MARBA-3410 file (N, C-alpha, C, O; in Angstrom, 1 decimal):
169
18.8,-7.5,-4.0,17.6,-6.9,-3.5,16.7,-8.1,-3.0,16.5,-9.1,-3.8 ~ 16.1,-8.0,-1.9,15.3,-9.1,-1.3,13.8,-8.9,-1.6,13.3,-7.7,-1.6 ~ 13.2,-9.9,-2.0,11.7,-9.8,-2.2,11.1,-9.8,-0.9,11.3,-10.7,-0.1 ~ 10.3,-8.8,-0.6,9.8,-8.6,0.8,8.3,-8.8,0.9,7.8,-9.3,1.9 ~ 7.5,-8.5,-0.2,6.1,-8.6,-0.1,5.6,-8.8,-1.5,6.1,-8.2,-2.5
4.6,-9.7,-1.7,4.0,-10.0,-3.0,2.6,-10.4,-2.7,2.3,-11.2,-1.9 ~ 1.7,-9.8,-3.5,0.3,-10.2,-3.4,-0.4,-10.1,-4.7,-0.1,-9.2,-5.5 ~ -1.3,-11.0,-5.0,-2.2,-10.9,-6.1,-3.5,-11.6,-5.6,-3.5,-12.8,-5.3 ~ -4.5,-10.8,-5.4,-5.7,-11.3,-4.9,-6.9,-10.5,-5.1,-6.8,-9.2,-5.3 ~ -8.0,-11.1,-5.2,-9.3,-10.5,-5.3,-9.8,-10.3,-3.9,-9.8,-11.3,-3.1
-10.3,-9.1,-3.5,-10.8,-8.9,-2.2,-12.3,-8.8,-2.1,-13.0,-8.6,-3.2 ~ -12.8,-9.0,-1.0,-14.3,-8.8,-0.7,-14.4,-7.5,0.0,-13.8,-7.3,1.1 ~ -15.1,-6.5,-0.6,-15.2,-5.2,-0.1,-16.7,-5.0,0.3,-17.6,-5.0,-0.6 ~ -17.0,-4.9,1.6,-18.3,-4.8,2.1,-19.2,-3.7,1.4,-20.4,-3.9,1.3 ~ -18.6,-2.6,1.0,-19.4,-1.5,0.4,-19.6,-1.8,-1.1,-20.4,-1.0,-1.7
-19.0,-2.7,-1.7,-19.3,-3.1,-3.1,-19.2,-4.6,-3.2,-18.4,-5.2,-3.9 ~ -20.2,-5.3,-2.6,-20.1,-6.8,-2.5,-20.1,-7.5,-3.8,-19.6,-8.6,-3.9 ~ -20.8,-6.9,-4.8,-20.9,-7.6,-6.1,-19.8,-7.3,-7.1,-19.6,-7.9,-8.1 ~ -19.0,-6.3,-6.8,-17.9,-5.8,-7.7,-16.7,-6.8,-7.5,-16.5,-7.4,-6.5 ~ -15.9,-6.7,-8.6,-14.6,-7.5,-8.6,-13.5,-6.6,-8.5,-13.2,-5.8,-9.4
-12.8,-6.7,-7.3,-11.6,-5.8,-7.0,-10.4,-6.6,-6.9,-10.3,-7.5,-6.0 ~ -9.4,-6.3,-7.7,-8.1,-7.0,-7.7,-7.0,-6.1,-7.3,-6.9,-4.9,-7.7 ~ -6.0,-6.6,-6.5,-4.8,-5.9,-6.2,-3.6,-6.8,-6.6,-3.6,-8.0,-6.3 ~ -2.6,-6.3,-7.2,-1.3,-7.0,-7.4,-0.3,-6.1,-6.8,-0.1,-4.9,-7.3 ~ 0.5,-6.6,-5.9,1.6,-5.8,-5.3,2.9,-6.6,-5.4,2.9,-7.8,-5.1
3.9,-5.9,-5.8,5.3,-6.5,-5.8,6.2,-5.4,-5.3,6.5,-4.4,-6.0 ~ 6.5,-5.5,-4.0,7.3,-4.5,-3.3,8.6,-5.1,-2.7,8.6,-6.2,-2.2 ~ 9.7,-4.4,-2.9,11.0,-4.9,-2.3,11.7,-3.8,-1.5,11.7,-2.7,-1.9 ~ 12.2,-4.2,-0.4,12.9,-3.3,0.4,14.2,-2.8,-0.3,14.9,-3.6,-0.9 ~ 14.5,-1.5,-0.2,15.7,-0.9,-0.7,16.1,0.2,0.2,16.0,1.4,-0.2
16.6,-0.2,1.4,16.9,0.8,2.4,17.8,1.9,2.0,18.8,1.7,1.2 ~ 17.6,3.1,2.5,18.4,4.3,2.3,18.7,4.6,0.8,19.8,4.9,0.4 ~ 17.7,4.4,0.0,17.8,4.6,-1.5,17.1,5.9,-2.0,17.3,6.2,-3.2 ~ 16.4,6.6,-1.1,15.7,7.8,-1.5,16.2,9.0,-0.6,15.6,9.2,0.4 ~ 17.3,9.6,-1.0,17.9,10.7,-0.1,16.8,11.8,0.2,16.0,12.1,-0.7
16.9,12.3,1.4,16.0,13.4,1.8,16.9,14.5,2.3,17.0,14.8,3.5 ~ 17.5,15.3,1.4,18.4,16.4,1.8,17.7,17.4,2.7,16.5,17.7,2.5 ~ 18.4,17.9,3.6,17.9,19.0,4.5,17.0,18.5,5.6,16.3,19.2,6.2 ~ 17.0,17.1,5.8,16.2,16.5,6.9,17.1,15.8,7.8,18.3,15.7,7.6 ~ 16.5,15.1,8.8,17.2,14.2,9.7,17.5,12.9,9.0,18.2,12.0,9.7
17.1,12.7,7.8,17.4,11.5,7.1,18.0,11.8,5.7,17.4,11.5,4.7 ~ 19.2,12.4,5.7,19.8,12.8,4.4,20.0,11.6,3.4,20.1,11.8,2.2 ~ 20.2,10.4,4.0,20.5,9.3,3.1,19.2,8.5,2.8,19.3,7.5,2.1 ~ 18.1,8.9,3.3,16.8,8.2,3.1,16.4,7.5,4.4,16.9,7.8,5.4 ~ 15.5,6.6,4.2,14.9,5.9,5.4,15.1,4.4,5.3,15.4,3.9,4.2
15.1,3.7,6.4,15.3,2.2,6.4,14.1,1.5,5.7,14.2,0.4,5.4 ~ 13.0,2.2,5.5,11.8,1.7,4.9,11.7,2.0,3.4,10.7,1.7,2.8 ~ 12.7,2.6,2.8,12.7,2.9,1.4,12.5,1.6,0.6,13.0,0.6,1.0 ~ 11.7,1.7,-0.5,11.4,0.5,-1.2,11.2,0.8,-2.7,11.0,2.0,-3.1 ~ 11.1,-0.2,-3.5,10.8,-0.1,-4.9,9.7,-1.2,-5.2,9.5,-2.1,-4.5
9.1,-1.0,-6.4,8.1,-2.0,-6.8,6.9,-1.3,-7.4,6.9,-0.1,-7.7 ~ 5.9,-2.1,-7.6,4.7,-1.7,-8.3,3.4,-2.2,-7.6,3.4,-3.3,-7.1 ~ 2.4,-1.4,-7.6,1.1,-1.7,-7.2,0.1,-1.5,-8.4,0.2,-0.5,-9.1 ~ -0.7,-2.5,-8.7,-1.7,-2.4,-9.7,-3.0,-2.8,-9.0,-3.1,-3.7,-8.3 ~ -4.1,-2.0,-9.4,-5.4,-2.4,-8.9,-6.4,-2.1,-9.9,-6.3,-1.2,-10.7
-7.5,-2.9,-9.9,-8.6,-2.7,-10.8,-9.9,-3.0,-10.1,-10.0,-3.8,-9.1 ~ -10.9,-2.3,-10.5,-12.2,-2.4,-9.9,-13.3,-2.5,-11.0,-13.5,-1.6,-11.8 ~ -13.9,-3.7,-11.1,-14.9,-3.9,-12.1,-16.3,-3.8,-11.4,-16.6,-4.5,-10.5 ~ -17.0,-2.7,-11.9,-18.3,-2.4,-11.3,-19.4,-3.4,-11.8,-19.6,-3.4,-13.0 ~ -19.9,-4.2,-11.0,-20.8,-5.3,-11.4,-22.1,-4.7,-12.2,-22.5,-5.3,-13.2
-22.6,-3.6,-11.7,-23.8,-3.0,-12.2,-23.7,-2.5,-13.7,-24.6,-2.6,-14.4 ~ -22.4,-2.1,-14.0,-22.2,-1.5,-15.4,-21.2,-2.3,-16.2,-21.2,-2.1,-17.4 ~ -20.4,-3.1,-15.6,-19.4,-3.8,-16.3,-18.1,-3.0,-16.6,-17.1,-3.4,-17.1 ~ -18.1,-1.7,-16.2,-17.0,-0.8,-16.3,-15.9,-1.2,-15.4,-16.1,-1.5,-14.2 ~ -14.7,-1.2,-16.0,-13.5,-1.5,-15.2,-12.6,-0.3,-15.0,-12.2,0.3,-16.0
-12.3,0.1,-13.8,-11.3,1.2,-13.5,-10.0,0.5,-13.1,-10.0,-0.5,-12.4 ~ -8.9,1.2,-13.4,-7.6,0.6,-13.0,-6.6,1.7,-12.8,-6.7,2.8,-13.3 ~ -5.6,1.3,-12.0,-4.5,2.3,-11.7,-3.2,1.5,-11.5,-3.2,0.3,-11.2 ~ -2.1,2.2,-11.6,-0.8,1.7,-11.3,0.0,2.7,-10.5,-0.2,3.9,-10.7 ~ 0.8,2.2,-9.5,1.5,3.1,-8.6,2.9,2.5,-8.4,3.1,1.3,-8.4
3.8,3.5,-8.1,5.2,3.1,-7.8,5.5,3.1,-6.3,5.2,4.1,-5.6 ~ 5.9,2.0,-5.8,6.1,1.8,-4.4,7.3,2.6,-3.9,8.3,2.7,-4.6 ~ 7.2,3.3,-2.8,8.3,4.1,-2.2,8.6,3.7,-0.8,9.7,4.2,-0.3 ~ 7.8,3.0,-0.1,8.0,2.6,1.3,7.5,1.3,1.6,6.4,0.9,1.1 ~ 8.2,0.5,2.4,7.7,-0.8,2.8,8.2,-1.1,4.2,9.4,-1.0,4.5
7.3,-1.5,5.0,7.6,-1.9,6.4,7.0,-3.3,6.7,5.8,-3.4,6.4 ~ 7.7,-4.2,7.3,7.1,-5.5,7.6,7.3,-5.8,9.1,8.2,-5.3,9.7 ~ 6.4,-6.7,9.5,6.5,-7.2,10.9,5.8,-8.5,10.9,4.5,-8.6,10.9 ~ 6.5,-9.6,10.9,6.0,-10.9,10.9,5.1,-11.1,9.6,5.7,-10.9,8.5 ~ 3.9,-11.4,9.7,3.0,-11.7,8.5,2.4,-10.4,8.0,1.5,-10.6,7.1
2.7,-9.2,8.5,2.1,-8.0,8.1,3.0,-7.1,7.4,4.2,-7.0,7.8 ~ 2.6,-6.4,6.3,3.3,-5.4,5.6,2.5,-4.2,5.4,1.3,-4.3,5.2 ~ 3.1,-3.0,5.6,2.4,-1.8,5.1,3.3,-1.1,4.1,4.6,-1.2,4.1 ~ 2.7,-0.5,3.1,3.5,0.1,2.1,2.8,1.3,1.5,1.5,1.4,1.7 ~ 3.5,2.2,0.9,2.9,3.4,0.2,3.5,3.4,-1.2,4.5,2.9,-1.5
2.7,4.0,-2.1,3.1,4.1,-3.5,2.5,5.4,-4.0,1.4,5.8,-3.6 ~ 3.1,6.0,-5.0,2.6,7.1,-5.7,1.9,6.7,-7.0,2.5,6.0,-7.8 ~ 0.7,7.0,-7.2,-0.1,6.6,-8.4,0.5,7.3,-9.6,0.7,8.5,-9.7 ~ 0.9,6.4,-10.6,1.5,6.9,-11.8,0.5,7.0,-13.0,0.6,7.9,-13.8 ~ -0.4,6.1,-13.1,-1.4,6.1,-14.1,-2.7,5.7,-13.5,-2.8,4.8,-12.6
-3.8,6.3,-13.9,-5.1,6.0,-13.3,-6.2,6.6,-14.3,-6.0,7.6,-14.9 ~ -7.3,5.8,-14.4,-8.4,6.3,-15.2,-9.5,7.0,-14.3,-10.6,7.2,-14.8 ~ -9.2,7.2,-13.0,-10.1,7.8,-12.1,-9.7,9.2,-11.6,-10.4,9.8,-10.8 ~ -8.6,9.7,-12.2,-8.2,11.1,-11.8,-7.3,11.2,-10.6,-7.2,12.3,-10.1 ~ -6.8,10.1,-10.1,-6.0,10.3,-8.9,-4.5,10.1,-9.1,-3.7,9.8,-8.2
-4.1,10.3,-10.4,-2.6,10.2,-10.7,-1.9,11.2,-9.8,-2.3,12.3,-9.6 ~ -0.7,10.8,-9.4,0.2,11.5,-8.5,-0.2,11.5,-7.0,0.6,12.0,-6.2 ~ -1.3,10.9,-6.7,-1.6,10.8,-5.2,-0.9,9.7,-4.6,-0.5,8.7,-5.3 ~ -0.6,9.8,-3.3,0.1,8.7,-2.6,-1.0,7.8,-2.0,-2.0,8.3,-1.5 ~ -0.9,6.5,-2.1,-1.8,5.6,-1.5,-1.1,4.7,-0.5,0.1,4.5,-0.6
-1.9,4.2,0.4,-1.3,3.3,1.5,-2.0,2.0,1.4,-3.2,1.9,1.3 ~ -1.3,0.9,1.5,-1.8,-0.5,1.6,-1.2,-1.2,2.8,-0.1,-1.0,3.2 ~ -2.0,-2.1,3.3,-1.5,-3.1,4.3,-2.0,-4.5,3.9,-3.1,-4.6,3.3 ~ -1.1,-5.4,4.1,-1.4,-6.8,3.8,-1.1,-7.7,5.0,-0.1,-7.5,5.7 ~ -1.9,-8.7,5.2,-1.7,-9.7,6.3,-1.8,-11.1,5.7,-2.8,-11.4,5.1
-0.7,-11.8,5.9,-0.7,-13.2,5.5,-1.3,-14.0,6.6,-0.7,-14.2,7.6 ~ -2.5,-14.5,6.3,-3.3,-15.3,7.3,-2.8,-16.7,7.3,-2.0,-17.1,6.5 ~ -3.3,-17.4,8.3,-3.0,-18.9,8.3,-4.2,-19.6,8.9,-5.0,-19.0,9.7 ~ -4.4,-20.8,8.6,-5.5,-21.6,9.1,-6.9,-21.0,8.6,-7.0,-20.7,7.5 ~ -7.8,-20.8,9.6,-9.1,-20.3,9.3,-9.0,-18.8,9.0,-10.0,-18.2,8.5
-8.0,-18.1,9.5,-7.8,-16.7,9.3,-7.1,-16.5,8.0,-5.8,-16.6,8.0 ~ -7.8,-16.1,6.9,-7.2,-16.0,5.6,-6.5,-14.6,5.5,-6.4,-13.8,6.4 ~ -5.9,-14.5,4.3,-5.2,-13.2,4.0,-6.2,-12.1,4.0,-7.4,-12.2,3.7 ~ -5.6,-10.9,4.2,-6.4,-9.6,4.3,-5.6,-8.5,3.7,-4.4,-8.5,3.6 ~ -6.3,-7.5,3.2,-5.7,-6.3,2.6,-6.5,-5.1,3.0,-7.7,-5.1,3.1
-5.8,-4.0,3.3,-6.4,-2.7,3.6,-5.9,-1.7,2.6,-4.7,-1.7,2.2 ~ -6.7,-0.7,2.3,-6.3,0.4,1.4,-6.8,1.7,2.0,-7.8,1.8,2.7 ~ -6.1,2.8,1.6,-6.2,4.1,2.3,-7.3,5.0,1.7,-7.5,6.1,2.2 ~ -8.1,4.5,0.8,-9.2,5.4,0.3,-10.5,4.7,0.6,-10.6,3.5,0.9 ~ -11.6,5.5,0.5,-13.0,5.0,0.7,-13.3,4.9,2.2,-14.4,5.5,2.6
-12.6,4.2,3.0,-12.9,4.0,4.4,-12.0,4.7,5.4,-12.2,4.7,6.6 ~ -10.9,5.3,4.9,-9.9,5.9,5.7,-9.4,7.1,5.0,-9.7,7.4,3.9 ~ -8.5,7.9,5.7,-7.8,9.0,5.1,-8.7,10.1,4.7,-8.7,10.5,3.5 ~ -9.5,10.6,5.7,-10.4,11.7,5.4,-10.4,12.5,6.7,-10.4,12.0,7.8 ~ -10.4,13.9,6.5,-10.3,14.8,7.7,-11.2,16.0,7.4,-11.6,16.2,6.2
-11.4,16.8,8.4,-12.1,18.0,8.2,-11.2,19.2,8.4,-10.4,19.2,9.3 ~ -11.3,20.2,7.4,-10.5,21.4,7.5,-11.0,22.4,8.5,-12.1,22.1,9.1 ~ -10.4,23.5,8.7,-10.8,24.5,9.6,-12.3,25.0,9.3,-13.0,25.5,10.1 ~ -12.6,24.9,8.0,-13.9,25.3,7.5,-15.0,24.2,7.7,-16.1,24.3,7.2 ~ -14.5,23.1,8.3,-15.4,21.9,8.5,-15.7,21.2,7.2,-16.7,20.4,7.2
-15.0,21.5,6.1,-15.3,20.7,4.9,-14.3,19.6,4.8,-13.1,19.7,5.2 ~ -14.8,18.4,4.3,-13.9,17.2,4.3,-12.9,17.4,3.2,-13.1,17.9,2.1 ~ -11.7,16.8,3.5,-10.6,16.7,2.5,-9.8,15.5,2.7,-9.9,14.9,3.8 ~ -9.1,15.0,1.7,-8.3,13.8,1.9,-6.8,14.3,2.1,-6.2,14.9,1.2 ~ -6.3,14.1,3.3,-4.9,14.5,3.6,-3.9,13.6,2.9,-4.3,12.6,2.4
-2.7,14.1,2.8,-1.6,13.3,2.2,-1.3,12.1,3.0,-1.2,12.2,4.2 ~ -1.1,11.0,2.4,-0.7,9.8,3.1,0.8,9.8,3.2,1.5,10.0,2.3 ~ 1.3,9.7,4.5,2.7,9.7,4.7,3.3,8.4,4.4,2.6,7.4,4.1 ~ 4.7,8.3,4.4,5.3,7.1,4.0,4.9,5.9,4.9,4.9,6.1,6.2 ~ 4.7,4.8,4.3,4.3,3.5,5.0,3.1,3.6,5.9,2.9,2.9,6.9
2.2,4.6,5.6,1.0,4.7,6.4,-0.2,4.1,5.7,-0.4,4.3,4.5 ~ -0.9,3.2,6.4,-2.0,2.5,5.8,-3.0,2.1,6.9,-2.5,1.9,8.1 ~ -4.3,1.9,6.6,-5.2,1.3,7.6,-4.9,-0.2,7.9,-4.2,-0.8,7.1 ~ -5.5,-0.7,8.9,-5.4,-2.1,9.1,-5.9,-2.9,7.9,-6.8,-2.4,7.2 ~ -5.5,-4.1,7.7,-5.9,-4.9,6.6,-7.4,-5.4,6.8,-7.5,-6.5,7.4
-8.4,-4.7,6.4,-9.8,-4.9,6.7,-10.5,-5.8,5.7,-11.5,-6.4,6.1 ~ -10.0,-5.9,4.5,-10.8,-6.7,3.5,-10.2,-8.1,3.3,-9.1,-8.2,3.0 ~ -11.1,-9.1,3.4,-10.6,-10.5,3.2,-10.2,-10.7,1.7,-10.9,-10.2,0.8 ~ -9.2,-11.4,1.5,-8.8,-11.9,0.1,-9.6,-13.1,-0.2,-9.5,-14.1,0.6 ~ -10.5,-13.1,-1.2,-11.3,-14.2,-1.5,-10.9,-15.1,-2.6,-11.4,-16.2,-2.8
-9.9,-14.6,-3.4,-9.3,-15.4,-4.4,-7.8,-15.0,-4.6,-7.6,-13.8,-4.6 ~ -6.9,-15.9,-4.7,-5.5,-15.6,-4.8,-4.9,-15.6,-3.5,-5.4,-16.2,-2.5 ~ -3.9,-14.9,-3.3,-3.2,-14.8,-2.0,-1.9,-14.1,-2.1,-1.5,-13.6,-3.2 ~ -1.2,-14.0,-1.0,0.1,-13.3,-1.1,1.1,-13.9,0.0,0.7,-14.6,0.8 ~ 2.3,-13.4,-0.2,3.3,-13.7,0.8,3.9,-12.5,1.4,4.0,-11.4,0.7
4.3,-12.5,2.6,5.1,-11.4,3.2,6.3,-12.0,3.8,6.2,-13.0,4.6 ~ 7.5,-11.5,3.4,8.7,-12.0,4.0,9.3,-10.9,4.8,9.7,-9.9,4.3 ~ 9.2,-11.1,6.1,9.7,-10.1,7.1,11.2,-9.8,6.9,11.9,-10.8,6.9 ~ 11.5,-8.6,6.9,12.9,-8.2,6.8,13.2,-7.2,7.9,12.4,-6.2,8.0 ~ 14.2,-7.4,8.8,14.5,-6.4,9.9,14.9,-5.1,9.2,15.6,-5.1,8.2
14.6,-4.0,9.9,15.1,-2.7,9.4,16.6,-2.6,9.6,17.2,-3.1,10.5 ~ 17.2,-2.0,8.6,18.7,-1.8,8.6,19.0,-0.5,9.2,18.4,0.5,9.0 ~ 20.1,-0.6,10.1,20.6,0.6,10.7,21.3,1.5,9.7,21.8,0.9,8.7 ~ 21.4,2.8,9.9,22.1,3.6,8.9,23.5,3.3,8.8,24.1,2.8,9.8 ~ 24.1,3.5,7.6,25.5,3.2,7.4,26.4,4.3,7.7,27.6,4.2,7.8
25.8,5.5,7.9,26.6,6.7,8.2,27.1,6.7,9.6,26.3,6.5,10.5 ~ 28.4,6.9,9.8,29.0,6.8,11.2,28.3,7.9,12.0,28.1,9.0,11.5 ~ 28.1,7.6,13.3,27.6,8.6,14.2,26.1,8.7,14.2,25.5,9.6,14.9 ~ 25.4,8.0,13.3,23.9,8.1,13.3,23.3,6.9,13.8,22.1,6.8,13.9
END
């Protein structure tokens, strides 16, 4: 199994500039490991992955720390950029079992590392009744990496997508 993406870093989040927000991501490609019977991908997808996402948010005003852990299920890379999704397994904020999306960019020179996440600034829609709701995040869907990493860093090892092994596909 190839190590494809790893990150541990504190981000700067413009909407909570005094808070301390940390992400740790360890994701590895594991193509065609999650069968999807009854679909056009019965053996799974080339972006199937395994790993863990952990994140914590310390609110500066109160000192309260919120944290969550999620199981990675999809990883896609392209050069210095990776997108991944994970299902939240434990959380103290009530979002257990939700799917989250992350994007990471390995910067260079003056352009440092960046991370994006699918809640707070993305993944919101209006229903037919015009009430807002959070739609389900699909596999490997995440916003652009908008938040600069201000402490720590990460690596992205690009891996080409694997063609299916099933004859005729």
